[in-house]
N, CA, C and O atoms as CSV, one atom per row, in Angstrom:
chain,resi,resn,atom,element,x,y,z
A,1,UNK,N,N,47.178,3.869,-18.662
A,1,UNK,CA,C,48.117,4.731,-19.354
A,1,UNK,C,C,48.559,4.024,-20.631
A,1,UNK,O,O,48.920,2.847,-20.611
A,2,UNK,N,N,48.527,4.740,-21.712
A,2,UNK,CA,C,48.952,4.190,-22.994
A,2,UNK,C,C,50.410,4.550,-23.229
A,2,UNK,O,O,50.926,5.516,-22.667
A,3,UNK,N,N,51.067,3.751,-24.074
A,3,UNK,CA,C,52.475,4.036,-24.321
A,3,UNK,C,C,52.927,3.516,-25.679
A,3,UNK,O,O,52.267,2.691,-26.313
A,4,UNK,N,N,54.070,4.028,-26.096
A,4,UNK,CA,C,54.710,3.624,-27.350
A,4,UNK,C,C,56.079,3.004,-27.063
A,4,UNK,O,O,56.992,3.101,-27.884
A,5,UNK,N,N,56.218,2.379,-25.919
A,5,UNK,CA,C,57.507,1.832,-25.509
A,5,UNK,C,C,57.986,0.754,-26.482
A,5,UNK,O,O,59.151,0.752,-26.878
A,6,UNK,N,N,57.108,-0.148,-26.865
A,6,UNK,CA,C,57.521,-1.227,-27.764
A,6,UNK,C,C,58.013,-0.667,-29.094
A,6,UNK,O,O,59.056,-1.089,-29.592
A,7,UNK,N,N,57.283,0.267,-29.667
A,7,UNK,CA,C,57.685,0.866,-30.935
A,7,UNK,C,C,59.043,1.546,-30.816
A,7,UNK,O,O,59.911,1.370,-31.671
A,8,UNK,N,N,59.221,2.318,-29.758
A,8,UNK,CA,C,60.489,3.019,-29.559
A,8,UNK,C,C,61.630,2.031,-29.316
A,8,UNK,O,O,62.743,2.228,-29.803
A,9,UNK,N,N,61.349,0.975,-28.565
A,9,UNK,CA,C,62.371,-0.046,-28.296
A,9,UNK,C,C,62.816,-0.718,-29.584
A,9,UNK,O,O,64.010,-0.916,-29.809
A,10,UNK,N,N,61.856,-1.067,-30.425
A,10,UNK,CA,C,62.178,-1.720,-31.691
A,10,UNK,C,C,62.950,-0.787,-32.623
A,10,UNK,O,O,63.845,-1.226,-33.345
A,11,UNK,N,N,62.602,0.499,-32.606
A,11,UNK,CA,C,63.326,1.481,-33.425
A,11,UNK,C,C,64.792,1.570,-33.019
A,11,UNK,O,O,65.656,1.864,-33.846
A,12,UNK,N,N,65.068,1.315,-31.743
A,12,UNK,CA,C,66.444,1.359,-31.231
A,12,UNK,C,C,67.120,-0.024,-31.332
A,12,UNK,O,O,68.249,-0.199,-30.874
A,13,UNK,N,N,66.428,-0.992,-31.929
A,13,UNK,CA,C,66.943,-2.362,-32.064
A,13,UNK,C,C,67.339,-2.971,-30.717
A,13,UNK,O,O,68.386,-3.604,-30.583
A,14,UNK,N,N,66.475,-2.761,-29.730
A,14,UNK,CA,C,66.701,-3.320,-28.402
A,14,UNK,C,C,65.702,-4.434,-28.135
A,14,UNK,O,O,64.545,-4.354,-28.550
A,15,UNK,N,N,66.149,-5.469,-27.444
A,15,UNK,CA,C,65.224,-6.487,-26.963
A,15,UNK,C,C,64.628,-5.998,-25.649
A,15,UNK,O,O,65.112,-5.032,-25.059
A,16,UNK,N,N,63.578,-6.671,-25.197
A,16,UNK,CA,C,63.018,-6.334,-23.891
A,16,UNK,C,C,64.084,-6.514,-22.816
A,16,UNK,O,O,64.175,-5.699,-21.898
A,17,UNK,N,N,64.879,-7.553,-22.915
A,17,UNK,CA,C,65.923,-7.820,-21.933
A,17,UNK,C,C,66.957,-6.703,-21.914
A,17,UNK,O,O,67.376,-6.271,-20.840
A,18,UNK,N,N,67.373,-6.231,-23.078
A,18,UNK,CA,C,68.368,-5.156,-23.146
A,18,UNK,C,C,67.824,-3.870,-22.539
A,18,UNK,O,O,68.520,-3.196,-21.780
A,19,UNK,N,N,66.568,-3.524,-22.877
A,19,UNK,CA,C,65.966,-2.311,-22.311
A,19,UNK,C,C,65.839,-2.450,-20.796
A,19,UNK,O,O,66.078,-1.495,-20.057
A,20,UNK,N,N,65.469,-3.624,-20.347
A,20,UNK,CA,C,65.352,-3.876,-18.908
A,20,UNK,C,C,66.690,-3.653,-18.208
A,20,UNK,O,O,66.751,-2.991,-17.172
A,21,UNK,N,N,67.742,-4.200,-18.769
A,21,UNK,CA,C,69.072,-4.051,-18.164
A,21,UNK,C,C,69.513,-2.592,-18.152
A,21,UNK,O,O,70.110,-2.131,-17.179
A,22,UNK,N,N,69.221,-1.868,-19.225
A,22,UNK,CA,C,69.618,-0.458,-19.306
A,22,UNK,C,C,68.842,0.432,-18.341
A,22,UNK,O,O,69.322,1.496,-17.949
A,23,UNK,N,N,67.644,-0.005,-17.960
A,23,UNK,CA,C,66.810,0.806,-17.075
A,23,UNK,C,C,66.725,0.245,-15.652
A,23,UNK,O,O,66.090,0.847,-14.786
A,24,UNK,N,N,67.358,-0.895,-15.410
A,24,UNK,CA,C,67.416,-1.436,-14.055
A,24,UNK,C,C,66.167,-2.146,-13.573
A,24,UNK,O,O,65.881,-2.169,-12.376
A,25,UNK,N,N,65.416,-2.730,-14.512
A,25,UNK,CA,C,64.221,-3.495,-14.136
A,25,UNK,C,C,64.310,-4.872,-14.783
A,25,UNK,O,O,65.290,-5.185,-15.458
A,26,UNK,N,N,63.287,-5.688,-14.575
A,26,UNK,CA,C,63.268,-7.020,-15.185
A,26,UNK,C,C,62.637,-6.957,-16.578
A,26,UNK,O,O,61.944,-6.001,-16.927
A,27,UNK,N,N,62.899,-8.000,-17.353
A,27,UNK,CA,C,62.285,-8.095,-18.672
A,27,UNK,C,C,60.763,-8.165,-18.541
A,27,UNK,O,O,60.032,-7.623,-19.370
A,28,UNK,N,N,60.300,-8.839,-17.490
A,28,UNK,CA,C,58.859,-8.963,-17.267
A,28,UNK,C,C,58.217,-7.594,-17.043
A,28,UNK,O,O,57.096,-7.352,-17.490
A,29,UNK,N,N,58.923,-6.704,-16.356
A,29,UNK,CA,C,58.402,-5.352,-16.130
A,29,UNK,C,C,58.246,-4.620,-17.456
A,29,UNK,O,O,57.226,-3.972,-17.692
A,30,UNK,N,N,59.247,-4.718,-18.320
A,30,UNK,CA,C,59.162,-4.072,-19.640
A,30,UNK,C,C,57.997,-4.647,-20.432
A,30,UNK,O,O,57.255,-3.910,-21.081
A,31,UNK,N,N,57.838,-5.963,-20.379
A,31,UNK,CA,C,56.727,-6.611,-21.081
A,31,UNK,C,C,55.380,-6.088,-20.591
A,31,UNK,O,O,54.502,-5.779,-21.395
A,32,UNK,N,N,55.218,-5.991,-19.271
A,32,UNK,CA,C,53.957,-5.499,-18.712
A,32,UNK,C,C,53.706,-4.037,-19.072
A,32,UNK,O,O,52.567,-3.651,-19.336
A,33,UNK,N,N,54.756,-3.226,-19.084
A,33,UNK,CA,C,54.610,-1.817,-19.479
A,33,UNK,C,C,54.144,-1.739,-20.926
A,33,UNK,O,O,53.217,-0.994,-21.245
A,34,UNK,N,N,54.784,-2.507,-21.802
A,34,UNK,CA,C,54.422,-2.484,-23.220
A,34,UNK,C,C,52.983,-2.916,-23.452
A,34,UNK,O,O,52.324,-2.417,-24.364
A,35,UNK,N,N,52.491,-3.842,-22.631
A,35,UNK,CA,C,51.108,-4.320,-22.756
A,35,UNK,C,C,50.108,-3.393,-22.077
A,35,UNK,O,O,48.899,-3.597,-22.188
A,36,UNK,N,N,50.603,-2.370,-21.371
A,36,UNK,CA,C,49.711,-1.462,-20.665
A,36,UNK,C,C,49.143,-2.038,-19.389
A,36,UNK,O,O,48.125,-1.560,-18.888
A,37,UNK,N,N,49.797,-3.074,-18.850
A,37,UNK,CA,C,49.298,-3.725,-17.642
A,37,UNK,C,C,50.040,-3.286,-16.394
A,37,UNK,O,O,49.739,-3.755,-15.296
A,38,UNK,N,N,50.996,-2.404,-16.546
A,38,UNK,CA,C,51.774,-1.906,-15.408
A,38,UNK,C,C,52.074,-0.437,-15.637
A,38,UNK,O,O,52.596,-0.061,-16.687
A,39,UNK,N,N,51.746,0.394,-14.656
A,39,UNK,CA,C,52.042,1.818,-14.742
A,39,UNK,C,C,53.361,2.094,-14.022
A,39,UNK,O,O,53.434,2.023,-12.795
A,40,UNK,N,N,54.394,2.406,-14.791
A,40,UNK,CA,C,55.705,2.634,-14.179
A,40,UNK,C,C,55.750,3.947,-13.406
A,40,UNK,O,O,54.921,4.835,-13.610
A,41,UNK,N,N,56.725,4.052,-12.525
A,41,UNK,CA,C,56.944,5.310,-11.817
A,41,UNK,C,C,57.422,6.365,-12.799
A,41,UNK,O,O,57.852,6.043,-13.907
A,42,UNK,N,N,57.348,7.605,-12.398
A,42,UNK,CA,C,57.844,8.687,-13.248
A,42,UNK,C,C,59.329,8.496,-13.531
A,42,UNK,O,O,59.786,8.730,-14.650
A,43,UNK,N,N,60.078,8.075,-12.526
A,43,UNK,CA,C,61.514,7.853,-12.718
A,43,UNK,C,C,61.765,6.797,-13.784
A,43,UNK,O,O,62.620,6.986,-14.649
A,44,UNK,N,N,61.034,5.689,-13.734
A,44,UNK,CA,C,61.213,4.637,-14.733
A,44,UNK,C,C,60.775,5.129,-16.107
A,44,UNK,O,O,61.425,4.821,-17.106
A,45,UNK,N,N,59.694,5.882,-16.172
A,45,UNK,CA,C,59.269,6.464,-17.448
A,45,UNK,C,C,60.395,7.298,-18.052
A,45,UNK,O,O,60.703,7.177,-19.237
A,46,UNK,N,N,61.003,8.142,-17.229
A,46,UNK,CA,C,62.086,8.995,-17.716
A,46,UNK,C,C,63.310,8.174,-18.098
A,46,UNK,O,O,63.962,8.473,-19.098
A,47,UNK,N,N,63.634,7.146,-17.322
A,47,UNK,CA,C,64.755,6.268,-17.667
A,47,UNK,C,C,64.533,5.630,-19.040
A,47,UNK,O,O,65.453,5.564,-19.855
A,48,UNK,N,N,63.327,5.169,-19.285
A,48,UNK,CA,C,63.001,4.571,-20.584
A,48,UNK,C,C,63.126,5.624,-21.688
A,48,UNK,O,O,63.699,5.353,-22.743
A,49,UNK,N,N,62.595,6.813,-21.445
A,49,UNK,CA,C,62.671,7.898,-22.438
A,49,UNK,C,C,64.113,8.211,-22.801
A,49,UNK,O,O,64.453,8.304,-23.980
A,50,UNK,N,N,64.960,8.374,-21.795
A,50,UNK,CA,C,66.361,8.685,-22.052
A,50,UNK,C,C,67.045,7.557,-22.817
A,50,UNK,O,O,67.880,7.815,-23.684
A,51,UNK,N,N,66.703,6.330,-22.510
A,51,UNK,CA,C,67.332,5.178,-23.146
A,51,UNK,C,C,66.961,5.072,-24.627
A,51,UNK,O,O,67.795,4.695,-25.450
A,52,UNK,N,N,65.722,5.401,-24.964
A,52,UNK,CA,C,65.272,5.276,-26.365
A,52,UNK,C,C,65.233,6.627,-27.090
A,52,UNK,O,O,64.718,6.727,-28.204
A,53,UNK,N,N,65.780,7.656,-26.449
A,53,UNK,CA,C,65.878,8.993,-27.055
A,53,UNK,C,C,64.531,9.565,-27.490
A,53,UNK,O,O,64.392,10.086,-28.597
A,54,UNK,N,N,63.555,9.459,-26.612
A,54,UNK,CA,C,62.221,10.018,-26.853
A,54,UNK,C,C,61.828,10.890,-25.671
A,54,UNK,O,O,62.351,10.728,-24.568
A,55,UNK,N,N,60.904,11.815,-25.906
A,55,UNK,CA,C,60.414,12.641,-24.805
A,55,UNK,C,C,59.283,11.900,-24.087
A,55,UNK,O,O,58.706,10.948,-24.611
A,56,UNK,N,N,58.991,12.362,-22.890
A,56,UNK,CA,C,57.951,11.738,-22.075
A,56,UNK,C,C,56.605,11.726,-22.800
A,56,UNK,O,O,55.900,10.717,-22.794
A,57,UNK,N,N,56.254,12.849,-23.422
A,57,UNK,CA,C,54.953,12.910,-24.094
A,57,UNK,C,C,54.926,12.109,-25.392
A,57,UNK,O,O,53.844,11.811,-25.897
A,58,UNK,N,N,56.066,11.758,-25.937
A,58,UNK,CA,C,56.096,10.882,-27.112
A,58,UNK,C,C,55.810,9.430,-26.728
A,58,UNK,O,O,55.268,8.668,-27.530
A,59,UNK,N,N,56.171,9.053,-25.516
A,59,UNK,CA,C,56.043,7.652,-25.107
A,59,UNK,C,C,54.838,7.338,-24.235
A,59,UNK,O,O,54.286,6.242,-24.332
A,60,UNK,N,N,54.420,8.261,-23.394
A,60,UNK,CA,C,53.366,7.970,-22.419
A,60,UNK,C,C,52.261,9.022,-22.451
A,60,UNK,O,O,52.541,10.214,-22.572
A,61,UNK,N,N,51.022,8.588,-22.344
A,61,UNK,CA,C,49.903,9.512,-22.252
A,61,UNK,C,C,48.685,8.800,-21.667
A,61,UNK,O,O,48.616,7.572,-21.624
A,62,UNK,N,N,47.738,9.604,-21.225
A,62,UNK,CA,C,46.454,9.100,-20.753
A,62,UNK,C,C,45.380,9.845,-21.523
A,62,UNK,O,O,45.392,11.075,-21.576
A,63,UNK,N,N,44.460,9.117,-22.114
A,63,UNK,CA,C,43.348,9.756,-22.819
A,63,UNK,C,C,42.452,10.468,-21.823
A,63,UNK,O,O,42.237,9.962,-20.721
A,64,UNK,N,N,41.928,11.622,-22.183
A,64,UNK,CA,C,41.105,12.422,-21.264
A,64,UNK,C,C,39.916,11.641,-20.731
A,64,UNK,O,O,39.544,11.789,-19.566
A,65,UNK,N,N,39.315,10.807,-21.580
A,65,UNK,CA,C,38.150,10.057,-21.107
A,65,UNK,C,C,38.501,8.986,-20.080
A,65,UNK,O,O,37.609,8.437,-19.435
A,66,UNK,N,N,39.779,8.685,-19.921
A,66,UNK,CA,C,40.204,7.709,-18.920
A,66,UNK,C,C,40.446,8.349,-17.553
A,66,UNK,O,O,40.610,7.634,-16.564
A,67,UNK,N,N,40.472,9.674,-17.479
A,67,UNK,CA,C,40.740,10.353,-16.214
A,67,UNK,C,C,39.566,10.297,-15.275
A,67,UNK,O,O,39.637,10.825,-14.166
């Protein structure tokens, strides 16, 4: 799954640690999500979206050829 979490986080002037605290996960989890090495739950995806004021489809997607 691809994402724009890092870009959105930086636009909100948040560190990985701050985003982690706001969404109830560890900084390491945010780092792995940003690198595309961890697929978050739908709930965590939505928590991140609400925190950075973006919609789900703005932040997360899967390319058709990856399905």
